[in-house]
ZAGUMAR-301942 format. One line per 5 residues: number of its first residue (from 1); their letters; for each residue x negated, y negated, z negated of C-alpha. Coordinates in Angstrom, 3 decimals. Example, Ala and Ser with C-alpha at 12.3 -4.5 7.8 and 13.67 -1.06 7.14 Angstrom:
BEGIN
1 = AS = -12.300,4.500,-7.800 | -13.670,1.060,-7.140
END
This chain:
BEGIN
1 = MKKIV = -54.153,-102.609,-87.317 | -55.194,-102.993,-90.954 | -58.236,-105.216,-91.512 | -61.008,-104.856,-94.080 | -63.277,-107.581,-95.455
6 = LGCIA = -66.384,-105.554,-96.309 | -67.868,-102.809,-94.159 | -70.482,-100.554,-95.728 | -72.975,-98.092,-94.262 | -74.556,-95.646,-96.705
11 = DDFTG = -77.496,-93.389,-95.863 | -76.218,-90.410,-97.840 | -72.942,-89.114,-99.266 | -73.617,-89.542,-102.987 | -75.013,-93.010,-102.359
16 = ATDLA = -71.817,-93.896,-100.535 | -69.740,-92.795,-103.512 | -72.013,-94.722,-105.857 | -71.434,-97.909,-103.854 | -67.702,-97.304,-103.550
21 = NNLVR = -67.503,-96.802,-107.318 | -68.946,-100.247,-108.020 | -66.657,-101.902,-105.493 | -63.609,-100.240,-107.066 | -64.698,-101.345,-110.539
26 = AGMRV = -64.830,-104.883,-109.178 | -61.254,-104.613,-107.873 | -61.579,-103.512,-104.269 | -59.442,-100.741,-102.795 | -61.995,-98.490,-101.142
31 = VQAMG = -61.888,-95.612,-98.678 | -65.008,-93.550,-98.071 | -65.349,-92.009,-94.624 | -67.574,-88.985,-94.034 | -69.420,-89.921,-90.892
36 = VPSQP = -68.261,-92.464,-88.346 | -64.468,-92.119,-87.940 | -63.057,-91.459,-84.517 | -59.839,-93.368,-85.184 | -58.935,-96.785,-86.638
41 = LDAEA = -58.416,-97.058,-90.372 | -54.927,-95.859,-91.342 | -54.988,-96.688,-95.073 | -54.712,-99.896,-97.058 | -58.234,-100.873,-98.111
46 = DAVVV = -60.378,-103.920,-98.740 | -63.593,-102.056,-97.969 | -64.651,-98.916,-96.148 | -67.887,-97.086,-96.909 | -69.095,-94.973,-93.997
51 = ALKSR = -71.209,-92.168,-95.445 | -73.999,-90.895,-93.212 | -76.681,-88.261,-93.713 | -79.357,-90.561,-92.331 | -81.821,-90.961,-95.188
56 = TVPVA = -84.260,-88.275,-94.095 | -83.443,-87.749,-90.411 | -85.801,-89.041,-87.693 | -85.854,-92.840,-87.481 | -84.248,-92.988,-84.045
61 = DAVQE = -81.346,-90.837,-85.209 | -80.828,-92.938,-88.334 | -80.737,-96.111,-86.255 | -78.303,-94.640,-83.721 | -75.898,-93.386,-86.402
66 = SLAAL = -76.031,-96.660,-88.320 | -75.304,-98.728,-85.214 | -72.324,-96.491,-84.414 | -71.023,-97.097,-87.942 | -71.550,-100.836,-87.504
71 = RWLQD = -69.501,-100.914,-84.303 | -66.599,-99.046,-85.934 | -66.641,-101.318,-88.999 | -66.638,-104.412,-86.790 | -63.623,-103.014,-84.961
76 = QGAQQ = -61.853,-102.773,-88.344 | -62.449,-106.481,-88.929 | -65.322,-106.350,-91.425 | -66.521,-109.851,-92.282 | -69.762,-108.716,-93.908
81 = IYFKY = -71.872,-105.560,-93.531 | -73.563,-103.817,-96.463 | -76.340,-101.285,-95.780 | -76.685,-99.109,-98.874 | -79.757,-97.031,-99.720
86 = CSTFD = -80.916,-95.229,-102.844 | -81.721,-97.064,-106.082 | -85.151,-95.421,-105.919 | -85.697,-96.857,-102.413 | -86.188,-93.357,-101.004
91 = STAQG = -88.083,-93.652,-97.751 | -91.338,-92.873,-96.006 | -94.014,-95.112,-94.536 | -92.024,-95.110,-91.285 | -88.543,-95.696,-92.696
96 = NIGPV = -85.683,-95.275,-92.603 | -84.760,-98.371,-94.635 | -86.747,-100.933,-92.661 | -85.930,-99.734,-89.132 | -82.208,-99.401,-89.875
101 = TEALM = -82.105,-102.843,-91.496 | -83.780,-104.480,-88.524 | -81.600,-102.631,-86.021 | -78.500,-103.891,-87.811 | -79.880,-107.442,-87.916
106 = DALAD = -80.621,-107.281,-84.189 | -77.120,-106.012,-83.444 | -75.609,-108.826,-85.524 | -77.866,-111.492,-84.023 | -74.955,-113.520,-82.604
111 = QPGAD = -73.257,-113.721,-86.030 | -73.806,-116.601,-88.496 | -76.429,-115.857,-91.140 | -77.804,-112.787,-89.348 | -81.369,-114.102,-89.180
116 = FSIAT = -81.997,-113.282,-92.841 | -81.125,-110.542,-95.303 | -82.063,-109.414,-98.792 | -83.201,-106.070,-100.135 | -82.880,-104.855,-103.696
121 = PAFPD = -82.177,-101.374,-105.084 | -81.633,-102.819,-108.569 | -78.915,-101.101,-110.629 | -79.561,-101.945,-114.304 | -76.663,-99.778,-115.526
126 = NGRTV = -78.687,-96.800,-114.304 | -82.074,-98.098,-115.400 | -83.152,-99.383,-111.980 | -84.628,-102.884,-112.225 | -86.838,-104.985,-109.968
131 = FKGHL = -89.403,-107.347,-111.517 | -91.939,-109.325,-109.476 | -90.972,-107.133,-106.558 | -91.791,-103.900,-108.388 | -89.156,-101.218,-108.926
136 = FVGDV = -88.832,-99.717,-112.391 | -86.968,-96.532,-113.294 | -86.190,-96.944,-116.955 | -89.394,-98.160,-118.583 | -91.833,-96.874,-115.964
141 = LLNES = -92.812,-97.852,-112.461 | -91.173,-95.957,-109.607 | -94.370,-94.057,-108.792 | -94.591,-92.807,-112.416 | -90.926,-91.794,-112.729
146 = GMQNH = -91.006,-88.362,-111.136 | -90.093,-89.777,-107.734 | -93.717,-89.329,-106.689 | -92.852,-85.619,-106.584 | -89.722,-85.935,-104.453
151 = PLTPM = -89.784,-83.048,-101.941 | -88.715,-85.152,-98.941 | -89.423,-88.804,-99.732 | -92.178,-89.026,-102.365 | -92.424,-92.603,-103.653
156 = TDANL = -96.020,-93.445,-104.581 | -95.832,-97.253,-104.537 | -93.536,-99.377,-106.731 | -94.249,-102.627,-104.866 | -91.142,-102.962,-102.694
161 = VRVLQ = -92.446,-105.918,-100.701 | -95.391,-103.789,-99.641 | -93.241,-100.704,-98.999 | -90.703,-102.598,-96.903 | -93.282,-104.629,-94.998
166 = AQCRR = -94.919,-101.399,-93.815 | -91.597,-100.441,-92.205 | -90.662,-103.816,-90.672 | -91.812,-106.153,-87.935 | -90.108,-109.101,-89.684
171 = KVGLI = -91.995,-110.849,-92.447 | -90.916,-109.709,-95.928 | -90.863,-112.104,-98.887 | -89.724,-112.209,-102.513 | -87.018,-113.995,-104.499
176 = DYKVV = -88.369,-113.584,-108.007 | -86.655,-113.384,-111.376 | -87.307,-117.064,-112.227 | -85.290,-118.166,-109.213 | -82.517,-115.608,-109.803
181 = AQGPD = -82.156,-116.744,-113.429 | -81.346,-120.279,-112.225 | -78.230,-119.110,-110.390 | -76.681,-119.087,-106.905 | -77.774,-122.579,-105.849
186 = AIRTR = -81.419,-121.858,-106.651 | -81.210,-118.549,-104.792 | -79.740,-120.265,-101.724 | -82.516,-122.872,-101.849 | -85.139,-120.133,-102.013
191 = IDQLR = -83.512,-118.371,-99.052 | -83.726,-121.605,-97.036 | -87.415,-121.952,-97.972 | -88.156,-118.395,-96.921 | -86.336,-118.898,-93.622
196 = ADGVG = -88.429,-122.010,-92.965 | -91.556,-119.944,-93.617 | -90.514,-117.378,-91.027 | -89.397,-114.728,-93.512 | -86.545,-112.499,-92.312
201 = LAVVD = -86.168,-110.196,-95.308 | -86.666,-110.756,-99.022 | -86.853,-108.349,-101.924 | -84.845,-109.767,-104.845 | -85.697,-109.314,-108.518
206 = AISND = -82.879,-108.230,-110.844 | -83.355,-107.040,-114.411 | -79.753,-107.274,-115.616 | -76.178,-107.208,-114.373 | -76.112,-110.957,-114.962
211 = DLMRL = -78.788,-111.288,-112.291 | -76.635,-109.295,-109.856 | -73.606,-111.460,-110.647 | -75.680,-114.580,-109.973 | -76.936,-113.087,-106.728
216 = GPALK = -73.480,-112.161,-105.396 | -72.188,-115.689,-104.634 | -75.497,-116.610,-103.009 | -74.975,-113.862,-100.429 | -71.721,-115.302,-99.142
221 = GLSLV = -72.235,-116.135,-95.486 | -74.934,-113.552,-94.787 | -73.851,-111.181,-92.034 | -75.850,-108.326,-93.565 | -76.684,-107.368,-97.129
226 = TAGSG = -79.000,-104.439,-97.856 | -79.227,-102.988,-101.342 | -78.585,-100.097,-103.652 | -75.125,-100.068,-105.185 | -75.791,-102.640,-107.902
231 = VAIGL = -75.304,-105.747,-105.744 | -71.745,-104.580,-105.049 | -70.524,-105.757,-108.453 | -71.034,-109.386,-107.442 | -69.581,-109.352,-103.910
236 = PVNFG = -65.769,-108.880,-104.223 | -65.342,-112.309,-105.823 | -66.586,-113.824,-102.538 | -63.398,-112.473,-100.953 | -61.077,-113.627,-103.752
241 = IAPSN = -60.799,-110.155,-105.319 | -60.795,-109.582,-109.100 | -61.069,-106.342,-111.158 | -57.860,-104.279,-111.389 | -57.080,-100.838,-112.858
246 = TASAL = -54.801,-100.035,-109.929 | -57.775,-99.930,-107.554 | -58.989,-96.633,-109.099 | -55.663,-94.755,-109.426 | -55.755,-91.110,-108.220
251 = PPPTG = -53.195,-88.271,-108.207 | -53.106,-86.164,-111.423 | -55.641,-83.295,-111.532 | -54.712,-79.645,-110.995 | -56.458,-76.304,-110.533
256 = LQAVV = -59.715,-74.713,-111.675 | -63.065,-76.412,-112.312 | -66.593,-75.802,-110.985 | -70.008,-77.411,-110.494 | -72.354,-76.854,-107.532
261 = SGSCS = -75.854,-78.309,-107.887 | -78.634,-78.464,-105.325 | -80.557,-81.446,-106.679 | -84.001,-80.814,-108.168 | -84.334,-84.229,-109.826
266 = LATNR = -85.419,-84.523,-113.436 | -81.961,-85.816,-114.411 | -80.117,-82.931,-112.756 | -82.466,-80.349,-114.230 | -81.610,-81.734,-117.676
271 = QVAAF = -77.908,-81.584,-116.840 | -78.177,-77.953,-115.796 | -79.999,-77.127,-119.036 | -77.423,-78.988,-121.129 | -74.520,-77.158,-119.459
276 = IEVGR = -76.160,-73.805,-120.201 | -77.017,-74.814,-123.778 | -73.353,-75.390,-124.656 | -72.584,-71.837,-123.588 | -70.977,-72.409,-120.208
281 = PALAI = -71.583,-69.760,-117.486 | -74.225,-70.610,-114.873 | -75.623,-68.719,-111.898 | -78.982,-69.587,-110.322 | -79.567,-69.231,-106.587
286 = DPLQL = -83.188,-68.273,-105.806 | -84.265,-69.597,-102.378 | -86.970,-66.940,-101.984 | -84.535,-64.121,-102.655 | -82.083,-65.843,-100.358
291 = AASGG = -84.647,-65.924,-97.554 | -85.723,-62.341,-98.216 | -82.154,-61.122,-97.846 | -82.086,-62.485,-94.304 | -79.328,-65.040,-94.846
296 = STTTV = -76.708,-66.424,-97.181 | -73.718,-64.134,-96.608 | -74.591,-61.643,-99.341 | -75.558,-64.372,-101.793 | -72.317,-66.260,-101.189
301 = TQALA = -70.234,-63.115,-101.640 | -72.017,-62.225,-104.877 | -71.752,-65.762,-106.250 | -68.015,-65.950,-105.579 | -67.421,-62.535,-107.118
306 = WAKEL = -69.274,-63.714,-110.231 | -67.263,-66.950,-110.380 | -63.898,-65.283,-109.828 | -64.156,-63.417,-113.134 | -64.972,-66.588,-115.107
311 = LAQGP = -63.116,-69.560,-113.603 | -59.956,-69.062,-115.658 | -62.017,-69.635,-118.823 | -63.276,-73.089,-117.809 | -65.857,-74.681,-115.515
316 = VLIYS = -68.718,-72.635,-114.060 | -72.020,-73.812,-112.571 | -73.790,-72.429,-109.498 | -77.155,-74.075,-108.916 | -80.432,-73.996,-107.037
321 = SAEPS = -81.962,-76.821,-109.072 | -85.550,-76.159,-110.160 | -88.658,-77.835,-111.557 | -91.011,-79.638,-109.097 | -93.658,-76.891,-109.246
326 = AVKAV = -91.096,-74.234,-108.332 | -89.736,-76.370,-105.483 | -93.231,-76.834,-104.037 | -93.892,-73.107,-104.236 | -90.716,-72.383,-102.260
331 = QAQLG = -91.528,-75.045,-99.689 | -95.035,-73.656,-99.269 | -93.590,-70.273,-98.291 | -90.520,-71.333,-96.302 | -91.336,-74.849,-95.122
336 = VQAAG = -89.717,-78.039,-96.427 | -86.939,-78.305,-93.853 | -86.188,-74.595,-93.680 | -85.952,-74.286,-97.469 | -83.632,-77.280,-97.702
341 = DLVEH = -81.379,-76.153,-94.876 | -81.076,-72.627,-96.250 | -80.074,-73.752,-99.742 | -77.687,-76.462,-98.523 | -75.904,-74.063,-96.153
346 = TLAAI = -75.531,-71.497,-98.918 | -74.251,-73.915,-101.546 | -71.828,-75.445,-99.031 | -70.384,-72.006,-98.259 | -70.100,-71.322,-101.992
351 = ARGLV = -68.300,-74.632,-102.524 | -65.734,-73.789,-99.851 | -65.322,-70.333,-101.343 | -64.748,-71.795,-104.807 | -61.990,-74.010,-103.452
356 = GLGVR = -60.534,-70.918,-101.837 | -60.436,-69.334,-105.316 | -58.341,-72.217,-106.629 | -60.928,-74.785,-107.702 | -59.375,-78.229,-107.360
361 = QLVVA = -61.845,-80.153,-109.539 | -65.332,-79.870,-108.057 | -68.572,-81.575,-109.105 | -71.404,-81.545,-106.546 | -74.924,-82.705,-107.507
366 = GGETS = -77.488,-83.867,-104.960 | -77.227,-86.071,-101.901 | -78.072,-83.492,-99.242 | -76.017,-80.838,-101.042 | -73.044,-83.195,-101.230
371 = GACVQ = -73.228,-83.903,-97.527 | -73.296,-80.212,-96.684 | -70.416,-79.398,-99.066 | -68.209,-82.205,-97.794 | -68.743,-81.045,-94.217
376 = ALGIS = -68.020,-77.428,-95.143 | -64.778,-78.510,-96.811 | -63.687,-80.457,-93.741 | -63.326,-83.715,-95.677 | -63.209,-86.837,-93.528
381 = QMKIG = -62.090,-89.469,-96.072 | -61.943,-89.862,-99.845 | -60.108,-92.296,-102.090 | -62.385,-93.563,-104.854 | -61.169,-93.251,-108.434
386 = PQIDP = -62.370,-93.765,-112.027 | -66.002,-93.761,-113.107 | -67.573,-90.873,-115.032 | -71.003,-92.457,-115.438 | -72.481,-95.527,-113.723
391 = GVPWC = -72.542,-94.846,-110.007 | -70.519,-91.627,-110.185 | -66.713,-91.701,-109.827 | -64.070,-89.064,-109.357 | -62.539,-89.093,-105.882
396 = HAQSD = -59.579,-87.442,-104.204 | -59.642,-85.924,-100.728 | -57.606,-83.814,-98.373 | -59.237,-80.580,-97.200 | -58.098,-77.705,-95.039
401 = AAPNG = -59.546,-75.448,-97.752 | -57.160,-76.982,-100.315 | -53.736,-77.326,-98.665 | -50.769,-78.822,-100.478 | -52.370,-81.632,-102.436
406 = GLHLT = -56.087,-81.688,-101.728 | -58.721,-81.712,-104.449 | -60.594,-83.945,-106.850 | -64.278,-84.229,-106.098 | -67.288,-86.033,-107.491
411 = LKSGN = -70.541,-86.373,-105.564 | -73.379,-87.049,-107.995 | -76.700,-88.480,-106.941 | -79.473,-86.283,-108.303 | -80.929,-89.073,-110.429
416 = FGTDD = -77.648,-90.246,-111.997 | -75.642,-89.255,-115.051 | -76.263,-88.470,-118.699 | -77.599,-85.087,-119.760 | -74.087,-83.863,-120.637
421 = FFSKS = -72.633,-85.002,-117.301 | -71.504,-81.576,-116.110 | -69.826,-80.784,-119.417 | -68.046,-84.095,-119.890 | -67.004,-84.922,-116.324
426 = FGCLK = -63.795,-82.895,-116.327 | -62.605,-84.621,-119.481 | -62.831,-87.961,-117.653 | -60.218,-86.900,-115.091 | -56.693,-87.562,-116.309
END
């Protein structure tokens, strides 16, 4: 049986791809699994990222799924476990970040270094930095970034020590930027001090990639690391792995091109607008009209008929993305969960239909949308390829909807990517 060195658990599908992208850039061969696999790993890989849809499910479900992923990764020989969450620390007062972290620590209790772990969503390449325990998105605090309006996990406090402590029974501390700047030895010393003070988890400051590279070696020996994707750039060296172009090689692209977007983030809304501004065809899906029609079948049929006439001319966009005020209005009428489920189911059916029309290069925007689309396409594993923008790579996967070669796919977190992401992404695939 093939053994891996790093086993990763991600709480959504785009976040999993984001993490895998950084590991590949650092030289690791990475396979991303959609859900907990039922069989042993059958591919050569240094790391496996198990992608779950556990970010917004009930806490007990998130814990159960994460522990199942842990057991499978341990069976594959993983020497260290990495729990990956969003770079905006998406969670509620109850979790799921804290409860999942502590469940994993409890399950690893008999392993060396399992009595302590770190937490940092820092990803400077995407404007996510942590300073004095506070998370910044670009130049503003998390709670001023637009994330305070998130429809499922509104983030109204930028103080991560306070946010995490509310979710945990273990004491939460801080490793601040002054310590991180001094390098791995100083970080290890601070970890020992925190342990002596009864601290089990520590938020770590990071304002640059250099900070993440200094942090990486200090984490060697911890059974569990929890973070966004940024910390991944400093971990492969702990296993003797160096950057290599061969780690991101994918088959050559074929087929038609399309974008499906369900994210309502500020970044994705700008990307939708930019795609339309350059004259590319785009079709909006209205959740209220969708609900009024009694289901998604008619909408899916109409959307695919629209796309069929245009795909030969270049990429098309089908989206439900909207401004926060519009999202709240829909949720007020349909309910938060019902509105989300209806749109995700519809976009997933559209994505499968697009592949049936010959699309073999598909961009999907939004974590929940990506999870639904991947499931609809019957994708169980993806090989991670070259980066489009920080945190967003192209991947290649086999799907029963795309026989004889599979398809290229990118799963974009709602908050990631430049404004021209949809327009430029296909040019990055060679």
